[in-house]
C-alpha positions in Angstrom: 165.5 119.7 136.3 165.7 123.3 137.6 163.5 124.8 140.2 161.1 126.4 137.7 160.6 123.1 135.9 159.9 121.4 139.2 157.3 124.1 140.1 155.7 123.8 136.7 155.5 120.0 137.0 154.0 120.3 140.5 151.4 122.9 139.3 150.4 120.5 136.4 149.7 117.8 139.0 147.3 120.0 141.0 143.6 119.5 140.8 141.9 122.1 138.5 140.4 124.2 141.4 143.7 124.3 143.2 145.5 125.5 140.0 142.8 128.2 139.5 143.2 129.4 143.1 147.0 129.4 142.9 146.9 131.5 139.7 144.5 133.9 141.2 146.5 134.3 144.4 149.8 134.7 142.6 148.3 137.3 140.3 146.9 139.3 143.3 150.2 139.1 145.2 152.4 140.2 142.3 149.9 142.7 140.9 149.8 144.5 144.2 153.6 144.4 144.4 153.6 146.3 141.1 151.2 148.8 142.6 153.5 149.2 145.6 156.5 149.9 143.3 154.5 152.7 141.6 153.4 154.1 144.9 157.1 154.3 146.0 158.0 156.1 142.8 155.1 158.6 143.0 155.9 159.3 146.7 159.6 159.7 146.2 160.6 163.4 146.2 163.5 162.7 143.8 163.2 164.5 140.5 161.8 162.4 137.6 162.2 164.6 134.5 161.0 162.0 132.0 157.8 161.2 134.1 157.2 164.9 134.6 157.5 165.6 130.9 154.9 163.0 130.0 152.6 164.3 132.7 153.0 167.9 131.4 152.3 166.7 127.8 149.1 165.0 128.9 148.0 168.0 130.9 148.4 170.2 127.7 146.5 167.7 125.6 143.7 167.5 128.1 143.5 171.3 128.3 143.5 171.6 124.5 140.9 168.9 124.0 143.3 166.7 122.0 144.0 164.0 124.6 144.4 160.5 123.2 144.6 157.4 125.4 148.1 156.3 126.1 149.6 153.1 124.8 152.4 151.1 126.4 154.8 152.0 123.5 154.3 155.7 124.4 156.6 155.1 127.4 159.5 153.8 125.3 160.8 157.2 124.5 
């Protein structure tokens, strides 16, 4: 049994309230880690031509009144 399987088995044995708390706490921990990664990217002075191009495109759409909400697949260019 690998480590992940051991963890899964242990989680399954937890009382329901403990499982809920664990899931909530893990979500908060890793969600904020993602926010920190974005903060580092946005604060980094290194050029990011692809990100800048998307931002400029959005600014033009907003100014022209044709802005459409972004979808995750819009970033797969």
